[in-house]
N, C-alpha and C positions, 0 to 999 in steps of 0.2 A: 293687874295684867302682867303676864310673864315678861321678862326682859327680852328684847330682840337680840339674837346672837350677834357677836361682833363680826365685822367684815373680815373675811379670810385674807391673810397675807402670806407671803412665801416664808417658810420656816426651813432651816437647814436640816438635812437628813443625818441622823446619828449613825456612825459606823463603828464606834468604840464606847466603852463605859464612860470615859470622860466626856465624849461628845453628847451622850445621852443626857447627862447632867446639864450641859450647856444648852441643849435644845429645850429642856424643860424650863430653864431660866428665861430663855429668849421668848418662849411661848407665853409665859406668865406676863412678861413685859408687854407683849403685844395684845394681851387680853384673850389669848387663845388657850384651850385646854392643853395641858402637857400630855405626853404620850401615855402616862399612867392614869390620867384622869378618865373616869368612865362617863359615857354619854347617858342621856335619859331617854325614855320611850313611853309611848302610850299604846295600850293594846285594846282593841275594840272587838267584842263579839258582834255578830251580824243580826241574827233573827231576834226581833223584838227589842233590839238595842240600837242598831243603825237603821233598821227599817221595821215597819209594822208587819208582823206575821212571819211566815216562813219563806225563805229564799227558795227552798226546794219545791214548795207549792207553786211559786211564781215560775220556776223553771218548768214545772209540769204543765202550767198553763201555756207557756210558749211552745213547749213540745207538742201539745195537743193541736195548737193553731197551725203548726208546721206539719201535721200529719204523722207524728211519731207514734201515736197510739189512739185508742178509741175513747168515746165520751164516757163510758162507764169507769174508765181509769181516772179521768179527770174528776168525776164525782167522788171517788175515793180520796183523791188529793184534797178536794174541797172540804171533806169531812174532817180530815186531819188538820187542815188549816184552821177551821172553826174551833176545834178543841185546843189547838196550839195557842190561839189568841186569847181565849177566854179562860183556859185552865192553866196555861203556862207550859213550859217545856218539861217533858218527862223522858226518861230513857226509852220507855216503851213506845211513845209517840214518835220519837226520833228514829227508832229502829224501823218502825212501820213505814215512815216516809222514805227513809234511806233505801230499804229493801224494794219498795215500789219503784222508786226512781232508777235504781240500778238495773232492775229487771227491764225497764222500758228503754234504756239507752243501749242495752246489750245488742251487739250486732251492727251498730251504726258506726260510721267512720269518725275518726278523731277530728277531722276537719269539720264535720257536721256539728260536733259538740262545740267547737270554737265559735262557729258562726251563730249557733243557737245562744251561746253565752252573751255575745254582743247584743243580740236581740233582747234577751232577758233583761239586761241592764237598761238599755235605752227605753224600752216600752213598758216594762213591768216593774223593775226595781225602783227607778228614778221617782215615779209618783208616790212611792211608799216610803221613801227616805225620811227619817225624822230630821227636820231642819236644824234643831238644836244640837243633836248629836253630831251631825255633819259639821256644824260651826265649831264645836269643841275640837273635833279632830283637826280641822284646819288651823285652829289657834295653836294647837300643839306643834304643828309643822312650822308655823311662823315663829314660835318660840325656840326653834332649833332642835326639837325632839324628833326622834324617829317615831313614826306612827304605823302600826301594824294591825291588819285585820286578822283575827283568829277565829276560824269557823269550822263547823262540822260539814258545811257545804263543800261541793267539789272545789279543788284547787283553782280551776278555771274561773269560777265565780269570784273567789278571793282575789285572783289576779286582776280581773277586769274592774272590780270595784276599787281596788287600790290605785290602779292606773287612772281611772276616770275621775276619782276624787283627789288625785294629786298626793297620795300617801306613799310611804316608803315601800310597802310590799304587803303580801298576804300569805297566811299559812292556812291551808285547807286540806280536805280529805282527797287522797289520790285514787282515781279510778283506773284500774288495770286496763292495759291495751296490748294487743298482739297483732303484729303486721299491719298496724294502722287501724285496727278494728277494736272497739270497746268490748270487753269481755263480760261486763255486768258484775264484776267482782272488784273488791278493794285491794289496794296495795297497802298492807298493814291494817291498822285499825282506824275507825273514824276518829277525827280530831274532836273529841268530846270528853268532858269531865277531866279526869286526871291526865288524859293524853294531851289536852290543851296545856296544862301546867308544865308537863314534860317538854313540850315543843317550845314554850316560852322560855323555860330555863335553859334549854340548849341554844336557842337563838341569842339569849343574853350573854351566854359564855362565848359564842362565836363572834359577837359584834361588840363585846366589851360594854355591855349595858348594865347600869346600876339599877337593879330591881327595887332597891330601897327607895330610890328617888323617882321611880316610874309610876305610871298610872294604869289602871285597868277598868274597863266598863263592861257590865253585863247585866242581863235581866234575870238570870237563872241561878238557883242554888247549886245546880250541877257545875257551875263555873267557880264555886268557892275555892277549889284548889288553885285556880289562876288568880282570882281576886286577892287571896291571902298571900300570894307571892310578892305583891308590890307594896310600896309604902303608901300609895294613894288610891285605894279601891273606891269605885263609884257604882252604886246600884241604879240601874236605869229601867224604869217600868218593872220593878222587881216582883217576882212571884211571892207568895205568902211566906214561904220559908226564908227566902233571901231578905225580905223586908224585916222580919223579926231579927235576923242576924245583923243586918246593917244598922238597925236602930240600937241594938245592944252594944255594937262595936263603935258607934258614933260615926259611921261612914256617911258620906254625902249621898243623898237620894234624889233622883230625878224622876219625875212622873209626867209623861206627856199625854195629850188628848188627841183623839182622831182628827178634830177640827184643825189642828196645827198642820196637817198634811195639805191644807188648801194652799199653803205658800208655794207648793211645788207646781201648781197649775200655771 
């Protein structure tokens, strides 16, 4: 089990080169990281990693229940969900889900998206969360690591999941808005593939995170750019390509079964 981080105590603030050295020495004596020491983190993909299936589909289910769109659109989401679970993530499938979701939220108020996101987590995502992955995320928190959700899903879903699970924060795809109305377009690119790796690398730079000592969890070969950034990659319910890569590289592999979701009832 990882060591529990030492209890924080007051450390003097350095205002000169000599004081910087004194602060580092004092921190070492107190069992605290010095100012130059980097922190560790764990990065979690969402779809098929933290939860079974696609969060975008669950978002679509909630949107349908609230009258955002018609039944035929829900069936299109359902088809993509079926393919996503049984065939794994692909760029084409993600694009189809993303385009459908963006088209359906266009014209709605930002406040409506926020309220819908709360509903999505409480009634749709929670029952689909993999208990073991959630446990691992919380263990990382207890060990003193930052824990970040990194997903192609909307930023609002990343935020609510991180908040409800007690994690550090989330990185997601930003949906454009104008005058409080969702436009149905993206701000920049979807956080997928290499874009995830770039976002993680930038976050590590901003927050002084050691990627070499950090962890990353994903189910998809599309996340290899993120997984290969860290020193401790873990394949969760991996697709065929990721499974081959993980075995060859000697990575840890986790494989969950649907029956494990019963623990959420």
